[in-house]
One Martini backbone bead per residue (centre of mass of N, CA, C, O) as a GRO file, in nm:
protein
  341
    1UNK     BB    1  -0.287  -1.891   2.117
    2UNK     BB    2  -0.114  -1.807   1.807
    3UNK     BB    3   0.016  -1.493   1.669
    4UNK     BB    4   0.123  -1.321   1.386
    5UNK     BB    5   0.301  -0.996   1.360
    6UNK     BB    6   0.337  -0.753   1.129
    7UNK     BB    7   0.543  -0.457   1.209
    8UNK     BB    8   0.566  -0.385   0.895
    9UNK     BB    9   0.435  -0.138   0.629
   10UNK     BB   10   0.292   0.064   0.775
   11UNK     BB   11   0.247   0.398   0.849
   12UNK     BB   12   0.264   0.320   1.190
   13UNK     BB   13   0.521   0.174   1.187
   14UNK     BB   14   0.562  -0.011   1.482
   15UNK     BB   15   0.385   0.124   1.701
   16UNK     BB   16   0.090   0.027   1.643
   17UNK     BB   17   0.149  -0.279   1.642
   18UNK     BB   18   0.260  -0.305   1.931
   19UNK     BB   19   0.032  -0.176   2.090
   20UNK     BB   20  -0.195  -0.359   1.980
   21UNK     BB   21  -0.072  -0.620   2.091
   22UNK     BB   22  -0.080  -0.550   2.393
   23UNK     BB   23  -0.386  -0.506   2.408
   24UNK     BB   24  -0.468  -0.796   2.323
   25UNK     BB   25  -0.347  -0.943   2.568
   26UNK     BB   26  -0.550  -0.819   2.780
   27UNK     BB   27  -0.811  -0.980   2.646
   28UNK     BB   28  -0.623  -1.257   2.617
   29UNK     BB   29  -0.503  -1.507   2.816
   30UNK     BB   30  -0.429  -1.729   2.564
   31UNK     BB   31  -0.235  -1.527   2.424
   32UNK     BB   32   0.014  -1.531   2.162
   33UNK     BB   33   0.302  -1.349   2.025
   34UNK     BB   34   0.456  -1.282   1.699
   35UNK     BB   35   0.708  -1.054   1.614
   36UNK     BB   36   0.789  -0.897   1.306
   37UNK     BB   37   1.117  -0.752   1.263
   38UNK     BB   38   1.295  -0.514   1.388
   39UNK     BB   39   1.411  -0.587   1.691
   40UNK     BB   40   1.506  -0.318   1.812
   41UNK     BB   41   1.248  -0.153   1.750
   42UNK     BB   42   1.047  -0.335   1.895
   43UNK     BB   43   1.181  -0.320   2.180
   44UNK     BB   44   1.151  -0.019   2.210
   45UNK     BB   45   0.841  -0.029   2.214
   46UNK     BB   46   0.801  -0.238   2.447
   47UNK     BB   47   0.938  -0.057   2.675
   48UNK     BB   48   0.658   0.119   2.713
   49UNK     BB   49   0.546  -0.153   2.844
   50UNK     BB   50   0.328  -0.361   3.024
   51UNK     BB   51   0.403  -0.715   3.010
   52UNK     BB   52   0.404  -1.050   2.918
   53UNK     BB   53   0.701  -1.185   2.817
   54UNK     BB   54   0.597  -1.489   2.763
   55UNK     BB   55   0.381  -1.377   2.518
   56UNK     BB   56   0.640  -1.255   2.360
   57UNK     BB   57   0.786  -1.274   2.034
   58UNK     BB   58   1.089  -1.208   1.848
   59UNK     BB   59   1.144  -1.175   1.491
   60UNK     BB   60   1.391  -1.119   1.284
   61UNK     BB   61   1.336  -0.853   1.018
   62UNK     BB   62   1.510  -0.625   0.814
   63UNK     BB   63   1.289  -0.615   0.602
   64UNK     BB   64   1.075  -0.414   0.372
   65UNK     BB   65   0.755  -0.398   0.246
   66UNK     BB   66   0.627  -0.196  -0.002
   67UNK     BB   67   0.410  -0.033  -0.218
   68UNK     BB   68   0.647  -0.022  -0.449
   69UNK     BB   69   0.650  -0.318  -0.455
   70UNK     BB   70   0.646  -0.578  -0.638
   71UNK     BB   71   0.519  -0.873  -0.559
   72UNK     BB   72   0.731  -1.061  -0.701
   73UNK     BB   73   0.980  -0.914  -0.580
   74UNK     BB   74   0.912  -0.947  -0.282
   75UNK     BB   75   0.921  -1.258  -0.281
   76UNK     BB   76   1.217  -1.295  -0.408
   77UNK     BB   77   1.397  -1.043  -0.256
   78UNK     BB   78   1.229  -1.040   0.049
   79UNK     BB   79   1.290  -1.292   0.265
   80UNK     BB   80   1.358  -1.084   0.530
   81UNK     BB   81   1.083  -0.999   0.580
   82UNK     BB   82   0.816  -0.954   0.786
   83UNK     BB   83   0.602  -1.087   0.603
   84UNK     BB   84   0.744  -1.348   0.514
   85UNK     BB   85   0.801  -1.453   0.802
   86UNK     BB   86   0.509  -1.470   0.896
   87UNK     BB   87   0.416  -1.674   0.678
   88UNK     BB   88   0.626  -1.891   0.740
   89UNK     BB   89   0.526  -1.946   1.026
   90UNK     BB   90   0.239  -2.033   0.946
   91UNK     BB   91   0.339  -2.281   0.779
   92UNK     BB   92   0.557  -2.422   0.998
   93UNK     BB   93   0.384  -2.346   1.260
   94UNK     BB   94   0.129  -2.516   1.420
   95UNK     BB   95   0.077  -2.296   1.658
   96UNK     BB   96   0.008  -2.101   1.431
   97UNK     BB   97  -0.313  -1.948   1.330
   98UNK     BB   98  -0.208  -1.646   1.243
   99UNK     BB   99  -0.208  -1.335   1.047
  100UNK     BB  100  -0.098  -0.991   1.086
  101UNK     BB  101  -0.134  -0.710   0.847
  102UNK     BB  102  -0.032  -0.365   0.709
  103UNK     BB  103   0.063  -0.421   0.441
  104UNK     BB  104   0.087  -0.496   0.126
  105UNK     BB  105  -0.156  -0.643  -0.054
  106UNK     BB  106  -0.021  -0.777  -0.301
  107UNK     BB  107   0.200  -0.928  -0.143
  108UNK     BB  108   0.018  -1.084   0.051
  109UNK     BB  109  -0.135  -1.246  -0.160
  110UNK     BB  110   0.108  -1.378  -0.298
  111UNK     BB  111   0.235  -1.516  -0.052
  112UNK     BB  112  -0.015  -1.672   0.046
  113UNK     BB  113  -0.069  -1.835  -0.214
  114UNK     BB  114   0.215  -1.972  -0.229
  115UNK     BB  115   0.271  -2.059   0.086
  116UNK     BB  116  -0.032  -2.159   0.168
  117UNK     BB  117  -0.288  -2.151   0.003
  118UNK     BB  118  -0.584  -2.290  -0.101
  119UNK     BB  119  -0.878  -2.386  -0.085
  120UNK     BB  120  -1.039  -2.632  -0.202
  121UNK     BB  121  -1.192  -2.483  -0.501
  122UNK     BB  122  -1.072  -2.211  -0.483
  123UNK     BB  123  -0.989  -1.965  -0.705
  124UNK     BB  124  -0.996  -1.696  -0.510
  125UNK     BB  125  -0.913  -1.478  -0.307
  126UNK     BB  126  -1.078  -1.265  -0.047
  127UNK     BB  127  -1.185  -0.966   0.062
  128UNK     BB  128  -1.353  -0.878   0.400
  129UNK     BB  129  -1.485  -0.612   0.501
  130UNK     BB  130  -1.615  -0.395   0.761
  131UNK     BB  131  -1.927  -0.226   0.831
  132UNK     BB  132  -2.144  -0.008   0.946
  133UNK     BB  133  -2.476   0.028   1.048
  134UNK     BB  134  -2.781   0.199   1.118
  135UNK     BB  135  -2.864  -0.064   1.320
  136UNK     BB  136  -2.577  -0.169   1.464
  137UNK     BB  137  -2.427  -0.333   1.264
  138UNK     BB  138  -2.295  -0.535   0.997
  139UNK     BB  139  -2.101  -0.526   0.680
  140UNK     BB  140  -1.995  -0.714   0.409
  141UNK     BB  141  -1.727  -0.716   0.149
  142UNK     BB  142  -1.723  -0.962  -0.131
  143UNK     BB  143  -1.496  -0.818  -0.285
  144UNK     BB  144  -1.221  -0.547  -0.214
  145UNK     BB  145  -0.917  -0.625  -0.387
  146UNK     BB  146  -0.763  -0.901  -0.454
  147UNK     BB  147  -0.910  -0.923  -0.762
  148UNK     BB  148  -0.912  -0.704  -1.053
  149UNK     BB  149  -0.958  -0.889  -1.257
  150UNK     BB  150  -1.112  -1.095  -1.427
  151UNK     BB  151  -1.445  -1.226  -1.381
  152UNK     BB  152  -1.674  -1.469  -1.260
  153UNK     BB  153  -1.958  -1.607  -1.147
  154UNK     BB  154  -1.814  -1.826  -0.978
  155UNK     BB  155  -1.642  -1.631  -0.810
  156UNK     BB  156  -1.883  -1.482  -0.676
  157UNK     BB  157  -1.994  -1.731  -0.535
  158UNK     BB  158  -1.748  -1.782  -0.365
  159UNK     BB  159  -1.767  -1.515  -0.213
  160UNK     BB  160  -2.039  -1.580  -0.080
  161UNK     BB  161  -1.943  -1.829   0.077
  162UNK     BB  162  -1.711  -1.703   0.232
  163UNK     BB  163  -1.871  -1.472   0.374
  164UNK     BB  164  -2.082  -1.645   0.515
  165UNK     BB  165  -1.889  -1.820   0.691
  166UNK     BB  166  -1.756  -1.584   0.836
  167UNK     BB  167  -2.012  -1.466   0.979
  168UNK     BB  168  -2.085  -1.725   1.126
  169UNK     BB  169  -1.813  -1.770   1.281
  170UNK     BB  170  -1.718  -1.469   1.389
  171UNK     BB  171  -2.048  -1.339   1.432
  172UNK     BB  172  -2.306  -1.522   1.465
  173UNK     BB  173  -2.457  -1.532   1.183
  174UNK     BB  174  -2.679  -1.759   1.092
  175UNK     BB  175  -2.831  -1.592   0.824
  176UNK     BB  176  -2.703  -1.430   0.594
  177UNK     BB  177  -2.767  -1.149   0.407
  178UNK     BB  178  -2.751  -1.167   0.054
  179UNK     BB  179  -2.600  -0.943  -0.185
  180UNK     BB  180  -2.587  -0.790  -0.508
  181UNK     BB  181  -2.398  -0.580  -0.672
  182UNK     BB  182  -2.578  -0.314  -0.840
  183UNK     BB  183  -2.777  -0.090  -1.055
  184UNK     BB  184  -3.019  -0.270  -0.941
  185UNK     BB  185  -3.286  -0.465  -0.797
  186UNK     BB  186  -3.351  -0.608  -1.035
  187UNK     BB  187  -3.300  -0.916  -1.180
  188UNK     BB  188  -3.226  -0.790  -1.485
  189UNK     BB  189  -2.994  -0.639  -1.396
  190UNK     BB  190  -2.716  -0.582  -1.565
  191UNK     BB  191  -2.484  -0.774  -1.662
  192UNK     BB  192  -2.392  -1.088  -1.739
  193UNK     BB  193  -2.245  -1.139  -1.476
  194UNK     BB  194  -2.479  -1.060  -1.280
  195UNK     BB  195  -2.706  -1.242  -1.397
  196UNK     BB  196  -2.563  -1.515  -1.351
  197UNK     BB  197  -2.512  -1.480  -1.050
  198UNK     BB  198  -2.806  -1.454  -0.966
  199UNK     BB  199  -2.887  -1.736  -1.053
  200UNK     BB  200  -2.696  -1.897  -0.873
  201UNK     BB  201  -2.784  -1.776  -0.594
  202UNK     BB  202  -3.087  -1.867  -0.622
  203UNK     BB  203  -2.995  -2.193  -0.629
  204UNK     BB  204  -2.891  -2.211  -0.357
  205UNK     BB  205  -2.855  -2.397  -0.085
  206UNK     BB  206  -2.887  -2.275   0.218
  207UNK     BB  207  -2.943  -1.962   0.114
  208UNK     BB  208  -2.960  -1.596   0.182
  209UNK     BB  209  -3.088  -1.461  -0.088
  210UNK     BB  210  -3.209  -1.105  -0.156
  211UNK     BB  211  -3.053  -0.978  -0.396
  212UNK     BB  212  -3.014  -0.676  -0.503
  213UNK     BB  213  -2.779  -0.387  -0.468
  214UNK     BB  214  -2.744  -0.065  -0.404
  215UNK     BB  215  -2.496   0.139  -0.287
  216UNK     BB  216  -2.682   0.328  -0.099
  217UNK     BB  217  -2.755   0.052   0.094
  218UNK     BB  218  -2.510  -0.053   0.257
  219UNK     BB  219  -2.593   0.095   0.559
  220UNK     BB  220  -2.903   0.010   0.623
  221UNK     BB  221  -2.935  -0.311   0.740
  222UNK     BB  222  -3.047  -0.524   0.512
  223UNK     BB  223  -2.746  -0.638   0.521
  224UNK     BB  224  -2.451  -0.862   0.560
  225UNK     BB  225  -2.376  -0.925   0.245
  226UNK     BB  226  -2.159  -0.828  -0.025
  227UNK     BB  227  -2.139  -0.901  -0.363
  228UNK     BB  228  -1.822  -0.871  -0.549
  229UNK     BB  229  -1.611  -0.734  -0.732
  230UNK     BB  230  -1.307  -0.600  -0.659
  231UNK     BB  231  -1.332  -0.323  -0.791
  232UNK     BB  232  -1.614  -0.237  -0.689
  233UNK     BB  233  -1.563  -0.293  -0.387
  234UNK     BB  234  -1.332  -0.091  -0.347
  235UNK     BB  235  -1.487   0.162  -0.429
  236UNK     BB  236  -1.714   0.140  -0.225
  237UNK     BB  237  -1.554   0.142   0.043
  238UNK     BB  238  -1.382   0.405  -0.009
  239UNK     BB  239  -1.622   0.594  -0.047
  240UNK     BB  240  -1.744   0.562   0.233
  241UNK     BB  241  -1.497   0.635   0.400
  242UNK     BB  242  -1.450   0.915   0.271
  243UNK     BB  243  -1.723   1.038   0.340
  244UNK     BB  244  -1.697   1.022   0.647
  245UNK     BB  245  -1.446   1.199   0.675
  246UNK     BB  246  -1.555   1.458   0.527
  247UNK     BB  247  -1.805   1.499   0.704
  248UNK     BB  248  -1.654   1.551   0.967
  249UNK     BB  249  -1.501   1.801   0.867
  250UNK     BB  250  -1.751   1.975   0.803
  251UNK     BB  251  -1.875   1.981   1.082
  252UNK     BB  252  -1.633   2.118   1.216
  253UNK     BB  253  -1.630   2.374   1.045
  254UNK     BB  254  -1.923   2.466   1.106
  255UNK     BB  255  -1.899   2.495   1.413
  256UNK     BB  256  -1.654   2.722   1.385
  257UNK     BB  257  -1.821   2.951   1.217
  258UNK     BB  258  -2.011   2.983   1.483
  259UNK     BB  259  -2.107   3.060   1.799
  260UNK     BB  260  -2.378   2.914   1.805
  261UNK     BB  261  -2.264   2.636   1.721
  262UNK     BB  262  -2.072   2.605   1.960
  263UNK     BB  263  -2.288   2.597   2.178
  264UNK     BB  264  -2.438   2.351   2.066
  265UNK     BB  265  -2.194   2.153   2.068
  266UNK     BB  266  -2.161   2.138   2.375
  267UNK     BB  267  -2.441   1.992   2.419
  268UNK     BB  268  -2.338   1.762   2.180
  269UNK     BB  269  -2.062   1.624   2.241
  270UNK     BB  270  -2.131   1.326   2.292
  271UNK     BB  271  -2.267   1.269   2.021
  272UNK     BB  272  -2.027   1.342   1.836
  273UNK     BB  273  -1.838   1.126   1.951
  274UNK     BB  274  -2.012   0.881   1.874
  275UNK     BB  275  -2.020   0.938   1.567
  276UNK     BB  276  -1.718   0.926   1.521
  277UNK     BB  277  -1.683   0.629   1.609
  278UNK     BB  278  -1.887   0.506   1.408
  279UNK     BB  279  -1.729   0.633   1.139
  280UNK     BB  280  -1.470   0.477   1.220
  281UNK     BB  281  -1.303   0.229   1.046
  282UNK     BB  282  -1.088   0.148   1.267
  283UNK     BB  283  -1.319  -0.003   1.456
  284UNK     BB  284  -1.342  -0.270   1.227
  285UNK     BB  285  -1.078  -0.343   1.126
  286UNK     BB  286  -1.017  -0.577   0.881
  287UNK     BB  287  -0.928  -0.787   0.611
  288UNK     BB  288  -1.010  -1.091   0.533
  289UNK     BB  289  -0.843  -1.361   0.374
  290UNK     BB  290  -1.030  -1.544   0.184
  291UNK     BB  291  -0.936  -1.895   0.091
  292UNK     BB  292  -0.729  -1.973   0.276
  293UNK     BB  293  -0.591  -2.222   0.481
  294UNK     BB  294  -0.530  -1.965   0.651
  295UNK     BB  295  -0.519  -1.701   0.869
  296UNK     BB  296  -0.571  -1.363   0.725
  297UNK     BB  297  -0.509  -1.020   0.827
  298UNK     BB  298  -0.589  -0.700   0.677
  299UNK     BB  299  -0.482  -0.397   0.737
  300UNK     BB  300  -0.463  -0.091   0.720
  301UNK     BB  301  -0.206   0.117   0.642
  302UNK     BB  302  -0.338   0.335   0.870
  303UNK     BB  303  -0.327   0.188   1.124
  304UNK     BB  304  -0.400   0.179   1.438
  305UNK     BB  305  -0.387   0.042   1.739
  306UNK     BB  306  -0.684  -0.033   1.741
  307UNK     BB  307  -0.693  -0.179   1.467
  308UNK     BB  308  -0.483  -0.396   1.529
  309UNK     BB  309  -0.630  -0.516   1.772
  310UNK     BB  310  -0.885  -0.600   1.609
  311UNK     BB  311  -0.741  -0.787   1.413
  312UNK     BB  312  -0.657  -0.988   1.633
  313UNK     BB  313  -0.943  -1.059   1.714
  314UNK     BB  314  -1.025  -1.182   1.445
  315UNK     BB  315  -0.808  -1.403   1.440
  316UNK     BB  316  -0.890  -1.536   1.706
  317UNK     BB  317  -1.182  -1.624   1.623
  318UNK     BB  318  -1.083  -1.802   1.362
  319UNK     BB  319  -0.846  -2.008   1.432
  320UNK     BB  320  -1.059  -2.228   1.586
  321UNK     BB  321  -1.218  -2.287   1.345
  322UNK     BB  322  -1.435  -2.452   1.077
  323UNK     BB  323  -1.454  -2.282   0.816
  324UNK     BB  324  -1.288  -2.426   0.590
  325UNK     BB  325  -1.457  -2.683   0.584
  326UNK     BB  326  -1.724  -2.545   0.502
  327UNK     BB  327  -1.621  -2.415   0.244
  328UNK     BB  328  -1.527  -2.670   0.092
  329UNK     BB  329  -1.806  -2.804   0.086
  330UNK     BB  330  -1.973  -2.579  -0.057
  331UNK     BB  331  -1.791  -2.553  -0.312
  332UNK     BB  332  -1.805  -2.847  -0.402
  333UNK     BB  333  -2.107  -2.849  -0.453
  334UNK     BB  334  -2.114  -2.626  -0.666
  335UNK     BB  335  -1.904  -2.742  -0.865
  336UNK     BB  336  -2.060  -3.003  -0.915
  337UNK     BB  337  -2.326  -2.877  -1.027
  338UNK     BB  338  -2.136  -2.713  -1.259
  339UNK     BB  339  -1.892  -2.877  -1.363
  340UNK     BB  340  -1.594  -2.757  -1.218
  341UNK     BB  341  -1.381  -2.999  -1.147
   0.00000   0.00000   0.00000
């Protein structure tokens, strides 16, 4: 298994990317990595670790795509960037099964769509991040920001199919419980887009659609996959992540506000540490860009070494799967039923 890692573009690059890559090597004996970016800086970071030098290759890429670059300009003008070179390797080297990047989302989507292409029948790629649930499981949100322009019911159904096959393949969830993000749980709730999507999802064969979901139930553990348009999904995910971060800050402030609280916190130190790890979104990897012909995992721009390492784990699990074949078949069936071919 060989995976390309874009080592520049994230807030903590290249240090976090390189360290996360080395950690991933320790967990997978058959893994090889290709690191793209400024070779001198990457090798400076690598010199800090002991690792199997035969399993890491560095490909020099002197340019960096930033969040300020417009996607079309990044694709056209920064052909020697770490992101473009990583995607180029994925397209041209049959031994490379996936790319991991913490760079700009818009540029990554544009480059992947143009250079790699979509699975036949898929209208638009979609991001699917994972969050922890109160029952100890995970829940995916598809889409969470890949395409924020106008969307159709058919696109949302494609998101449902993509997310379902992802959870089946990468996380062995046999029959993911799928819900539609809406303003109420009743079948008639929502705008025309949501109502038509509800109808489509209800009619899908061999599909575990359980109805609408209100945003407050995202982490309840009642659902495995939430289907959403990209704008709403992005707001939902970032709101939950932000709430977790601010809640942890408040708990810390409150503990230090009184000596009695400090004494109690000492007795509960282990529990607080566990809760902090549970609520840290960095521990759940990145968003897989579903719908592309090859595996691409997008980590948070602020990804730590741990987050990058988990992103590589996600890519590793998916790269040898038959997920894309299953997606193509399911979407072809839906498109055929709706005369969308």
